[in-house]
LOKOL-634724 format. One line per field, with one value per residue (C-alpha): residue number from 0; residue in one letter; x negated, y, z negated. Coordinates in nm, 2 decimals. Each point is the difference from the previous one (the first is absolute). Last residue first. Layout:
// LOKOL-634724
seq <- [NUM|...]
type <- [a|...]
X <- [X|...]
Y <- [Y|...]
Z <- [Z|...]
//
This chain:
// LOKOL-634724
seq <- [431|430|429|428|427|426|425|424|423|422|421|420|419|418|417|416|415|414|413|412|411|410|409|408|407|406|405|404|403|402|401|400|399|398|397|396|395|394|393|392|391|390|389|388|387|386|385|384|383|382|381|380|379|378|377|376|375|374|373|372|371|370|369|368|367|366|365|364|363|362|361|360|359|358|357|356|355|354|353|352|351|350|349|348|347|346|345|344|343|342|341|340|339|338|337|336|335|334|333|332|331|330|329|328|327|326|325|324|323|322|321|320|319|318|317|316|315|314|313|312|311|310|309|308|307|306|305|304|303|302|301|300|299|298|297|296|295|294|293|292|291|290|289|288|287|286|285|284|283|282|281|280|279|278|277|276|275|274|273|272|271|270|269|268|267|266|265|264|263|262|261|260|259|258|257|256|255|254|253|252|251|250|249|248|247|246|245|244|243|242|241|240|239|238|237|236|235|234|233|232|231|230|229|228|227|226|225|224|223|222|221|220|219|218|217|216|215|214|213|212|211|210|209|208|207|206|205|204|203|202|201|200|199|198|197|196|195|194|193|192|191|190|189|188|187|186|185|184|183|182|181|180|179|178|177|176|175|174|173|172|171|170|169|168|167|166|165|164|163|162|161|160|159|158|157|156|155|154|153|152|151|150|149|148|147|146|145|144|143|142|141|140|139|138|137|136|135|134|133|132|131|130|129|128|127|126|125|124|123|122|121|120|119|118|117|116|115|114|113|112|111|110|109|108|107|106|105|104|103|102|101|100|99|98|97|96|95|94|93|92|91|90|89|88|87|86|85|84|83|82|81|80|79|78|77|76|75|74|73|72|71|70|69|68|67|66|65|64|63|62|61|60|59|58|57|56|55|54|53|52|51|50|49|48|47|46|45|44|43|42|41|40|39|38|37|36|35|34|33|32|31|30|29|28|27|26|25|24|23|22|21|20|19|18|17|16|15|14|13|12|11|10|9|8|7|6|5|4|3|2|1|0]
type <- [x|x|x|x|x|x|x|x|x|x|x|x|x|x|x|x|x|x|x|x|x|x|x|x|x|x|x|x|x|x|x|x|x|x|x|x|x|x|x|x|x|x|x|x|x|x|x|x|x|x|x|x|x|x|x|x|x|x|x|x|x|x|x|x|x|x|x|x|x|x|x|x|x|x|x|x|x|x|x|x|x|x|x|x|x|x|x|x|x|x|x|x|x|x|x|x|x|x|x|x|x|x|x|x|x|x|x|x|x|x|x|x|x|x|x|x|x|x|x|x|x|x|x|x|x|x|x|x|x|x|x|x|x|x|x|x|x|x|x|x|x|x|x|x|x|x|x|x|x|x|x|x|x|x|x|x|x|x|x|x|x|x|x|x|x|x|x|x|x|x|x|x|x|x|x|x|x|x|x|x|x|x|x|x|x|x|x|x|x|x|x|x|x|x|x|x|x|x|x|x|x|x|x|x|x|x|x|x|x|x|x|x|x|x|x|x|x|x|x|x|x|x|x|x|x|x|x|x|x|x|x|x|x|x|x|x|x|x|x|x|x|x|x|x|x|x|x|x|x|x|x|x|x|x|x|x|x|x|x|x|x|x|x|x|x|x|x|x|x|x|x|x|x|x|x|x|x|x|x|x|x|x|x|x|x|x|x|x|x|x|x|x|x|x|x|x|x|x|x|x|x|x|x|x|x|x|x|x|x|x|x|x|x|x|x|x|x|x|x|x|x|x|x|x|x|x|x|x|x|x|x|x|x|x|x|x|x|x|x|x|x|x|x|x|x|x|x|x|x|x|x|x|x|x|x|x|x|x|x|x|x|x|x|x|x|x|x|x|x|x|x|x|x|x|x|x|x|x|x|x|x|x|x|x|x|x|x|x|x|x|x|x|x|x|x|x|x|x|x|x|x|x|x|x|x|x|x|x|x|x|x|x|x|x|x|x|x|x|x|x|x|x|x|x|x|x|x|x|x|x|x|x]
X <- [-14.58|-0.10|0.15|-0.27|-0.28|-0.25|-0.30|-0.13|-0.37|-0.17|-0.25|0.20|0.07|0.16|-0.14|0.24|-0.07|0.01|-0.24|-0.07|-0.20|-0.04|0.34|0.21|-0.20|0.08|0.37|0.01|-0.18|0.24|0.30|-0.14|-0.07|0.36|0.16|0.16|0.26|-0.04|0.18|0.02|-0.20|-0.07|-0.35|-0.10|-0.31|-0.21|0.31|0.06|-0.34|0.04|0.33|-0.16|-0.27|0.25|0.23|-0.30|-0.05|0.36|0.12|-0.29|-0.04|0.12|-0.11|0.34|0.20|-0.20|0.00|0.38|0.06|-0.22|0.17|0.35|-0.11|-0.14|0.32|-0.03|0.13|0.08|-0.05|-0.14|0.02|-0.33|0.14|-0.07|-0.10|-0.31|-0.24|0.14|0.29|-0.07|0.28|0.37|0.19|0.37|0.11|0.34|0.00|0.30|0.11|-0.30|-0.25|-0.07|-0.08|-0.24|-0.34|0.13|0.22|-0.28|-0.26|-0.22|-0.27|0.09|-0.10|-0.36|-0.06|0.19|-0.20|0.13|0.12|0.33|0.37|0.25|0.37|0.08|0.36|0.07|0.33|0.04|0.03|0.30|-0.07|-0.03|0.36|0.15|-0.33|0.10|-0.20|-0.30|-0.04|0.04|-0.25|-0.24|0.02|-0.09|-0.32|-0.10|0.03|-0.22|-0.27|0.00|-0.01|-0.31|-0.17|0.09|-0.14|-0.32|-0.04|0.08|-0.28|-0.05|0.29|0.15|0.34|0.28|0.35|0.34|0.08|0.37|0.14|0.36|0.18|0.30|0.31|0.13|0.32|0.01|0.32|0.03|0.28|0.18|0.22|0.29|0.20|0.32|0.18|0.35|-0.14|-0.20|0.09|-0.21|-0.26|-0.22|-0.23|-0.23|-0.28|-0.21|-0.37|-0.29|-0.29|-0.35|-0.23|-0.36|-0.22|-0.05|0.37|0.22|0.31|-0.04|0.01|-0.27|0.17|0.20|-0.33|-0.08|0.29|0.33|0.00|0.26|0.33|-0.02|0.02|0.23|0.09|0.18|0.10|0.19|-0.17|-0.12|-0.03|-0.24|-0.09|-0.20|-0.11|-0.21|0.13|0.17|0.27|0.28|0.16|0.28|0.10|0.18|0.23|0.09|0.03|-0.07|-0.25|-0.24|-0.03|-0.08|-0.26|-0.15|-0.07|0.01|-0.33|-0.16|-0.35|-0.33|-0.05|0.21|0.23|0.03|0.32|0.22|-0.06|0.31|0.24|0.29|0.25|0.19|0.16|0.27|0.14|0.36|0.11|0.09|-0.02|-0.35|0.07|0.36|-0.08|0.03|-0.08|-0.27|-0.15|-0.05|-0.16|-0.23|-0.12|-0.06|-0.20|-0.20|-0.07|-0.14|-0.30|-0.24|0.15|0.35|0.05|0.35|0.20|0.21|0.21|0.11|0.27|0.03|0.29|0.03|0.29|-0.20|-0.28|0.17|-0.15|-0.16|-0.13|-0.30|0.02|0.04|-0.03|0.15|-0.17|0.06|0.35|-0.08|0.09|-0.24|-0.28|0.07|0.00|-0.34|-0.13|0.08|0.30|0.17|-0.16|0.02|-0.29|-0.22|0.07|-0.08|-0.34|-0.09|0.10|-0.07|-0.36|0.10|0.22|0.38|0.18|0.10|0.26|-0.03|0.29|-0.07|0.25|-0.27|0.08|-0.02|-0.35|-0.12|0.16|-0.20|-0.33|0.09|0.14|-0.32|-0.22|0.21|-0.03|-0.37|0.00|0.23|-0.25|0.07|0.11|-0.06|-0.33|-0.13|0.33|0.18|-0.14|0.25|0.10|0.15|0.24|0.12|0.33|0.16|-0.32|-0.07|-0.36|-0.07|0.16|-0.23|-0.30|0.08|0.05|-0.33|-0.18|0.16|-0.11|-0.36|0.02|0.15|-0.28|-0.27|0.13|-0.08|-0.33|-0.09|0.08|-0.30|-0.01|-0.16|0.35|0.27|0.28|0.34|0.15|-0.10|0.14|0.01|0.23|0.14|0.22|0.19|0.34|0.19|0.25|0.19|0.29|0.08]
Y <- [6.99|0.30|-0.14|-0.27|0.24|0.10|0.24|0.19|0.08|0.28|-0.06|0.15|-0.34|-0.16|-0.21|-0.21|-0.02|-0.27|-0.26|-0.35|-0.20|-0.36|-0.08|0.22|-0.10|-0.37|0.08|0.18|-0.28|-0.25|0.19|0.03|-0.38|-0.07|0.21|0.33|0.14|0.37|0.29|0.38|0.17|-0.31|-0.04|-0.20|-0.17|0.30|0.18|-0.29|0.03|0.37|-0.05|-0.27|0.25|0.28|-0.23|-0.12|0.30|0.10|-0.35|-0.14|-0.36|-0.32|-0.21|-0.16|0.31|0.24|-0.22|-0.05|0.37|0.10|-0.26|0.12|0.37|-0.08|-0.15|-0.36|-0.11|-0.36|-0.08|-0.35|-0.08|0.06|-0.10|0.24|-0.20|0.22|-0.29|-0.04|-0.23|-0.19|0.00|-0.06|-0.09|0.03|-0.10|-0.03|-0.16|0.00|-0.23|-0.22|-0.17|0.28|0.25|-0.25|0.17|0.35|-0.02|-0.18|0.27|-0.09|0.26|0.21|-0.31|0.06|0.37|0.00|-0.28|-0.35|-0.14|-0.11|0.00|-0.07|0.04|-0.11|0.00|-0.16|0.00|-0.31|-0.01|-0.21|-0.33|-0.19|0.09|-0.35|-0.16|0.05|-0.21|-0.14|0.27|0.28|-0.16|-0.05|0.38|0.05|-0.22|0.19|0.33|-0.13|-0.11|0.32|0.20|-0.18|0.06|0.37|0.00|-0.15|0.27|0.28|-0.11|-0.15|-0.24|-0.04|0.10|0.08|-0.12|0.09|-0.13|0.03|-0.15|0.09|-0.22|0.13|-0.16|-0.35|0.01|-0.20|-0.11|0.02|-0.21|0.14|-0.26|0.12|-0.07|0.17|-0.10|-0.14|-0.34|0.01|0.26|-0.01|0.23|-0.05|0.29|0.02|0.25|0.17|0.01|0.14|-0.21|-0.04|0.17|-0.12|0.03|-0.37|-0.08|0.28|-0.12|0.23|0.31|0.26|0.09|0.28|0.17|0.04|0.25|-0.03|-0.38|-0.19|-0.17|0.19|-0.17|-0.27|0.18|-0.20|0.06|-0.27|0.08|-0.36|-0.06|0.29|0.00|0.25|-0.02|0.31|0.32|0.15|0.24|-0.26|-0.17|-0.26|-0.05|-0.33|-0.15|0.31|0.03|0.37|-0.05|-0.17|0.32|0.21|-0.26|0.01|0.37|0.17|0.15|0.34|-0.05|-0.02|-0.37|-0.19|-0.31|-0.05|0.18|0.03|0.23|0.13|-0.06|-0.16|-0.29|-0.12|-0.34|-0.17|-0.34|0.04|-0.04|0.37|0.22|0.13|0.09|0.14|0.21|0.32|0.36|-0.08|-0.26|0.25|0.26|-0.27|-0.11|0.36|0.05|-0.31|0.14|0.31|-0.21|0.16|0.15|-0.11|-0.26|-0.14|-0.20|-0.30|-0.18|-0.33|-0.23|-0.37|-0.24|0.01|0.15|0.27|0.11|0.20|0.35|0.21|0.34|0.22|-0.03|-0.36|0.03|-0.29|-0.06|0.01|0.15|0.30|0.22|-0.20|0.06|0.37|-0.02|-0.16|0.28|0.28|0.08|0.26|0.31|-0.11|-0.24|0.29|0.21|-0.30|-0.06|-0.37|-0.12|-0.34|0.03|0.02|-0.31|0.00|-0.32|-0.27|-0.27|-0.21|-0.21|-0.34|-0.07|-0.13|0.27|0.25|-0.12|0.03|0.34|0.11|-0.08|0.18|0.30|0.03|-0.01|0.25|0.23|-0.03|0.09|0.30|0.14|-0.04|0.29|-0.13|-0.15|-0.35|-0.17|-0.29|0.16|-0.16|-0.30|-0.22|-0.26|-0.25|-0.19|-0.34|-0.16|-0.16|-0.13|0.00|0.35|0.11|-0.14|0.19|0.32|-0.04|-0.07|0.31|0.21|-0.11|0.07|0.35|0.09|-0.14|0.20|0.33|-0.15|-0.09|0.36|0.11|0.34|-0.17|-0.11|0.11|-0.08|-0.02|-0.28|0.00|-0.34|0.06|-0.27|-0.36|-0.20|-0.29|-0.12|-0.31|0.02|-0.31|-0.06|-0.33]
Z <- [-0.51|-0.20|-0.32|0.01|-0.02|0.27|-0.06|0.30|0.05|0.19|0.27|0.28|0.15|-0.30|-0.27|-0.21|-0.37|-0.26|0.12|-0.12|0.26|-0.10|-0.16|0.22|0.31|-0.07|-0.05|0.34|0.18|-0.15|0.12|0.34|0.01|-0.10|0.26|-0.11|0.23|-0.05|-0.16|-0.03|0.27|0.22|0.14|-0.31|-0.13|-0.09|-0.13|-0.23|-0.15|-0.06|-0.17|-0.22|-0.11|-0.08|-0.19|-0.19|-0.23|-0.07|-0.06|-0.19|0.10|-0.17|0.30|0.08|-0.10|0.20|0.30|0.00|-0.07|0.30|0.23|-0.09|0.04|0.34|0.13|0.11|0.33|0.09|0.37|-0.06|-0.36|-0.19|-0.33|-0.29|-0.30|-0.06|0.07|0.35|0.09|0.33|0.25|-0.02|0.32|0.04|0.35|0.17|0.34|0.24|0.29|-0.05|0.24|0.24|-0.28|-0.17|0.02|0.02|-0.31|-0.18|0.08|-0.30|0.07|-0.30|-0.20|0.10|-0.04|-0.33|-0.16|0.00|-0.33|0.15|-0.08|0.27|0.02|0.36|0.12|0.34|0.18|0.21|0.38|0.08|0.19|-0.33|-0.10|0.07|-0.11|-0.36|-0.25|0.19|0.26|-0.26|-0.24|0.29|0.07|-0.37|0.03|0.32|-0.19|-0.28|0.24|0.20|-0.32|-0.11|0.33|-0.03|-0.35|0.13|0.26|-0.24|-0.23|-0.35|-0.03|-0.35|0.11|-0.24|0.10|0.12|0.35|0.08|0.32|0.09|0.24|0.21|-0.14|-0.09|-0.20|-0.32|-0.17|-0.38|-0.16|-0.30|-0.17|-0.21|-0.31|-0.09|-0.32|-0.05|-0.07|0.33|0.25|0.32|0.16|0.31|0.08|0.30|-0.05|0.27|0.04|0.20|0.13|0.12|-0.25|0.01|-0.30|-0.05|0.07|-0.13|-0.18|-0.30|0.22|0.07|0.34|-0.15|-0.11|0.37|0.03|0.19|-0.01|0.20|-0.11|-0.33|-0.34|-0.12|-0.32|-0.27|-0.37|-0.19|-0.33|-0.05|0.37|0.06|0.37|0.19|0.37|0.11|0.14|-0.31|0.13|-0.02|-0.30|-0.03|-0.37|-0.01|-0.26|-0.20|-0.37|-0.02|-0.29|0.24|0.20|-0.31|-0.11|0.35|-0.04|0.33|0.13|0.02|0.13|-0.19|0.07|0.25|0.00|-0.37|-0.07|0.31|0.30|0.18|0.28|-0.19|0.05|-0.31|0.04|-0.21|0.07|-0.11|-0.36|-0.01|-0.30|0.08|0.36|-0.04|-0.30|0.21|-0.06|-0.26|0.23|0.28|-0.23|-0.16|0.34|0.10|-0.32|0.08|0.35|-0.16|-0.10|0.24|0.31|0.12|0.28|0.05|-0.25|0.11|-0.25|0.14|-0.11|0.10|-0.03|0.38|0.19|0.16|-0.23|-0.27|-0.04|-0.27|0.10|0.06|0.38|0.12|0.38|0.19|0.33|0.38|-0.04|0.23|-0.30|-0.21|0.25|-0.03|-0.38|0.01|0.23|-0.23|-0.22|0.22|-0.14|-0.37|0.05|0.14|-0.31|-0.23|0.16|-0.04|0.34|0.14|-0.10|-0.37|0.03|0.03|-0.10|0.26|0.05|0.31|0.13|0.17|0.27|0.24|0.25|-0.28|-0.10|0.36|0.02|-0.31|0.17|0.33|-0.18|-0.21|0.31|0.18|-0.30|0.03|0.37|-0.07|-0.26|-0.37|-0.22|-0.35|0.12|-0.07|0.06|-0.18|-0.31|-0.24|-0.20|0.27|-0.11|0.26|-0.01|-0.01|0.10|0.34|-0.06|0.38|0.03|-0.29|0.17|0.32|-0.20|-0.18|0.33|0.14|-0.30|0.05|0.38|-0.06|-0.25|0.23|0.30|-0.16|-0.10|0.35|0.10|-0.21|-0.17|-0.30|-0.10|0.25|-0.24|0.17|-0.20|-0.37|-0.07|-0.37|-0.13|0.03|-0.23|0.15|-0.13|-0.12|-0.28|-0.12|-0.23|-0.18]
//
């Protein structure tokens, strides 16, 4: 009976100064360090990394030192790491031809084993690995076909067969080029190791696996299935144990969680009627989330969380624009992301703070809503907008301003604009 034992990790993104905060630069290194320490504890035969070890193709010296420190720990534990190229490791073909990039450099120093669009045998194990670097869209499938057409080694072998890619697979994202799982399944492989997708993904039926990034690079990465009441506390890596049973390979994929800086995500509609009551509500919700951190992962409780607030409210513009969430909680959180929607007026134009509406857009919206005559009422609407705006071509329309304008439209129909010399000037839509 043959056995294969490895760990699959991906997307470390070392060197990312997210939000321009040095704490985030350290977070990516700390997350990768925890992953390496856990790998050494597991003691697999090898590690498989599916790309984006760095966040920048030309990492700074401090970032390279981080990578060297991590890889040396693996080397000292006699655990080799195999890696394919991610888009952040170097996606420009010209750059790659000029010495191969940072991954090739680390390979030259014998700190990792770079699998560059090829099929290799993993040491003396009954395990073959096809490693394909990043290519945009579904071009990675064409690259796989090209490699297979030049060698039947992978498909003809009875070894445990792995394909490692840095690409999205079908079902992970909408409106993004993805690899067909039917195509992958037809290759007869035992384990498709994927990077690029930053949340854990497992499809045992089709044998497709992506452990996700060791730290988030966008708040959407934190919307994981293992969130606890809207709090994201972990990243993941996969331990894989494979054995031959009746001449067929069977494996067990074991997720291992890595505690990282907490991310608190509040996404709700508030029924509160004032800024003060909404702030009280926020205070309570934030306290509840902090309790979740303390209860489930006290080891990271001393780290300032990242807060994301997606809030919908019926407050008028003047009130919800006074929700200074970043200012209120700046000392409690490392970084705060807010998306606040205010009251929607009768024209279905949301009075978002800072949103600018061009006059022509407003005019067309009003004309359509009230079934007005374009030529006649364009002049009247233009005059009303002039009365409410100091800007020559656009203004930020608060809900009450919009309501005042629509009221005047209905009660005071006019079709000409008076000018100082007593003459009149007719406006039409094409004039704007």
